[in-house]
Structure formats: C-alpha cells, structure tokens
C-alpha positions in Angstrom: -45.3 -76.3 23.6 -47.2 -72.9 23.9 -46.2 -70.3 21.6 -44.3 -67.2 22.7 -46.7 -64.1 22.2 -45.4 -61.4 20.0 -44.6 -58.1 20.8 -47.2 -55.5 19.5 -45.6 -52.9 16.8 -46.1 -49.5 17.2 -46.4 -47.6 14.0 -43.8 -44.7 14.0 -45.4 -41.2 14.8 -45.5 -38.4 11.7 -44.0 -35.6 12.2 -46.9 -33.1 13.2 -45.8 -30.5 11.3 -46.3 -32.5 7.9 -49.7 -31.2 7.4 -48.9 -27.5 7.6 -45.9 -27.9 5.2 -48.7 -29.7 2.7 -50.9 -27.0 3.3 -48.3 -24.4 2.5 -47.3 -26.5 -0.3 -44.0 -27.4 0.6 -42.1 -29.0 -2.4 -38.7 -31.0 -1.9 -36.3 -29.7 -3.9 -33.3 -31.7 -5.2 -30.0 -30.1 -3.5 -27.4 -29.7 -6.2 -24.5 -30.8 -3.7 -25.9 -34.7 -2.7 -24.0 -36.9 -4.4 -25.4 -38.3 -8.0 -24.3 -41.0 -9.6 -22.5 -40.1 -12.8 -24.2 -41.8 -16.1 -22.0 -43.7 -18.1 -22.9 -42.5 -21.3 -24.9 -39.1 -21.3 -24.1 -37.8 -24.4 -25.7 -41.1 -26.0 -28.9 -40.9 -24.2 -29.5 -37.5 -24.8 -29.0 -38.7 -28.8 -31.3 -41.2 -29.0 -33.9 -39.1 -27.0 -33.1 -36.5 -29.4 -33.9 -38.9 -32.4 -36.9 -40.4 -31.3 -38.4 -37.0 -30.8 -38.0 -36.4 -34.4 -39.7 -39.0 -36.0 
C-alpha cells in the first residue's frame, strides 16, 4: 500500500510586537499573586545555604 502523505506543520507565528518589547528591554516580572508551591522545609533550606557560605 502506498504511504499516506503527511500534512505539513506550519510553525506558529511569533507575536510581531516581540521585537519592540525586546528592543525596549521588556522583562517579565514575577506575579506575586500567582500560585506557587510552598516549600516543605524552608527554614532547613536557608540554614544549609548559610552554613555553606560560612565555610
């Protein structure tokens, strides 16, 4: 049996305004209201980093 021709996938077009935003130095800022996972042991993580810095 002959192979079926595959449909060509057209790449998604980039937003044309990205060049201007990039030229203006647009930075994506973290949204403080966005949901983030809470760390299980934040105090342990911080203490380990501080101990490593002291040595």
